[in-house]
N, C-alpha and C positions, 0 to 999 in steps of 0.2 A: 593552554596548549599551543605549542608552537604551529603556525600555520603551514610550515613546510613538512610537517610530519603526516605522512600518507598512511592509510590503512587500506586493507584489502577491498573494503567496501567502496573505496574512492575510484576503483577501476570501473570503466564503463560495463564490462561484462558481469562484474559483481552486482553493479547497480541494476543491470537488466535482470539478473537472476533474483534480486530482492523484489523488484517490480513484479515479476512472474509469481513470486511467493504470495505477495499481496492480492494479486488477481486471482489466484488459485484459492486463497483463503476465502475471499468474498464469494467467489463462484460456488464453493462447497456450502457456505451459508446460505446463499440463494437457493441452491438445490435442495437443502434441507426444508426451507420454508416452502418452496414452490418447485417440485421437481419437474424437469423437462423430459419428455419422453425421448428415449435413446434415438428414435428415428426422426425426430425433428431437429434436423440439421440447421435449418433457418433460425429457429427458435434459440438454439445453442449459440449460433453465431451472433444473433442480436444481443443476447444476454452477455457474451464475452465483450462485445463492443461497448455495451453500456458499462460493464464493470471496469473495462480499461480506462474509459473516460472518468469514472468515478474515482478510481485510484489515483489517477493523474491529477485531478482537481484537488483531492484530499491531500495529496503529498505536496503539490506546489503551495498550498495554503500554509503548510507547516515550515516550509524552507525559507529562512530569512532572505530578504532581498540581496544582501551583500554575497550570498552563496549562489543565487540565481544570476547574479550579474557578473560573477567572475568564476568561471568554470575551473580555474586553476587552483582555487582554495580547497583544501581538504575539509570535508564535513565532520564536525566534532561528534563523538558518540551520542552527545545529547539530541542532535537532529535525528539520527537513526532510532534512538530510543522513543522519541516522540512519534515517529512514523509508525513504529511497531505498536505502540500503545493505541493509537488511532485506528490501525487496521484491525487490531483484535477487538477494540471497542465497537467498531462498526459491524464486524462479523457477529458479535453478540447481540447488538441492536437488531440486526437483520433476522436472527433466529428467536428473538423475543426474550433474551436474557436481560433482566434490568440492570442498569448500571450500578456498580459496586459504590457502596458509601465510603466516603473519604473520612468518616468519622473515626 
């Protein structure tokens, strides 16, 4: 894939929207496992901060250094697919769904 080929997800606002999706997905999973009372604003804020860090760490671990070191490079679909898989797998882990067999 040519590196000058840009996709919608390469735009900062699209990446922010994707990050928000990841955070929301994991927040919902944690809420299923351990709901926070609606009135517990501090607890909800702490959980969100924890999840934002978790998503950031997970995502950065999946992005090859070449893309971390050169923001002008377009991310290939394989990176977004890996991030999506990791996010869904983490949500499943949080709520107690065993990993799927690759058999």
